N, C-alpha and C positions, 0 to 999 in steps of 0.2 A: 770183732767179738762175735762168736757164734752163739746161737741160742739153743739150749738143750730142749729136745722134744721128748715125747714119751718113749722113743726108741734110742735116744742118745744119752749115755750116762753123763752126769754132771762132772765138772772138774773135781769137786771134792770127792765124789764117789770113785772116780778113776784113781786119784792119788791115794785115797784110803786103801783101795784094793792093791795098788802098786806096793805100798808100804807093807801090807799084810803078806803079799807074795815074797817080798824081799826078806821078811822075817822067816818064811818057810824055806827059802833058799833054793828053789827049783829054777835054774837059769832059763829054761824054755818057757815056763809059765810066766816068769817076770817079763821076758822079752816080748811075749804075746801082747802086752799092753803098750808097746811102742809101735809107732807108724813104721812102714817099710823103710822110709828115709826119715832121719831125724837129725837135729842139730845137737850134738853131744860134746860138751867141752868140760875140761877140768882145769881149775885155776892152779896150775903148777908151773914152776919156772920151765921154760923151754930148754931142751937139751938135745943137741944135734946127734948125740950118740945113743939116745934112749936111756932107759933106766932098767938094766937087767934085773935088779932086785924087786922092782915094782912094775912089771910089764902091764898090769891092768890099768895103770894110770896113763891114759892117752886119749886123744880125741877119737870119736867114733861117728858113724853116719848111717848105719843100717840096723835093722832088727836083729840080724845075725851077729853084728858087732855087740849089741847089748847083751845077748846071751853069752858071748865070749867073755865080756867084761865080768859078769857074775861068776862064770866058771873059773877064770883066772884069779879073781878075788878070793874065792873059796880055796883054791889050790895053794895059795900063799899064806893062809892063816890057819891057826889051830882050831879045829872043829870044837864047838861047845865052850869056847873061851872068848865069846864075843857078846856084844849087847849094843843096843841103840836106845838112847833116851830122846824122845821127841819133846821139845819144850814149847814150840809154837808151830802152828799150821795155819797159814794165812791164804785166803782165796779171794781173788778179784777177777771175775769173769773167767777167761780161759787160763789165767795165770795162777800159779800156786807157789808158795815159798814154805819150805819146811826147815826149821831151825832145831839144832840139837847137838848131841855128842855121841860119837861112836867109841866103843871099847873093843879092841882086838888084840890078838897075840900073833906076832910074826912067826911063821913056821920055821923059817931059816935060822932065826936067832933065839927064839923062845922069849923075846922081850914083849911085854905087854905095853900097850900105848892107849892114850885117849886123844881124840881129836875133835875139836868143835867143827861144825859144818853148817852151811846154808845150801839147800838144794832148791834151785829155781826150775820149775817145770811149766811147760805150756801144753795144754790139752786141746786137741781139735778132733771133732767127730769121734770122741770116746777113746782116742789114742794119744800117747805122749809124743809130741813133735819137737820139744826142746827139753834137754836135760843138762843143766849147767850146775856144776858142783864147786863150791868154794870151801876149802877145808884147811886145817892146820897141816900143811904139807911137811913142815919141819918135824913135827911129832912122828909122822908116818916114816919119813926118811930115816930118822934116828933109830927107829925100831928095827930097821932093816940093814943098818950099817954093820959091816963085818968087824 
């Protein structure tokens, strides 16, 4: 467990800033809060052929990957028809868990969906080094079905 100094932002501060930037939607500014290398996983069933309808849903490992994730996410959803409700935000040392619900509309189908999520983050030296998402993958997949 690292200790915050006068120059190192706290875990809560980093995650609050990350959530704020996610709300603003600028992929480069969001990615700037991630370490150059990070452990990024999404709790989705593995598929050897990938998911063409949901390409943003995959494991990542770099700051550039993080920016790509948020760009791809935006490209596949209808602008202005999204929202996130944060229900709980828990912090224990370097670890944070954010619980809530996302609301989005799939650009390809026009279907709106809601998905509950848990986001587990680890912050070290003021940067996110772990980003694990557990979400209602069935709700997302159904919104993108042809």
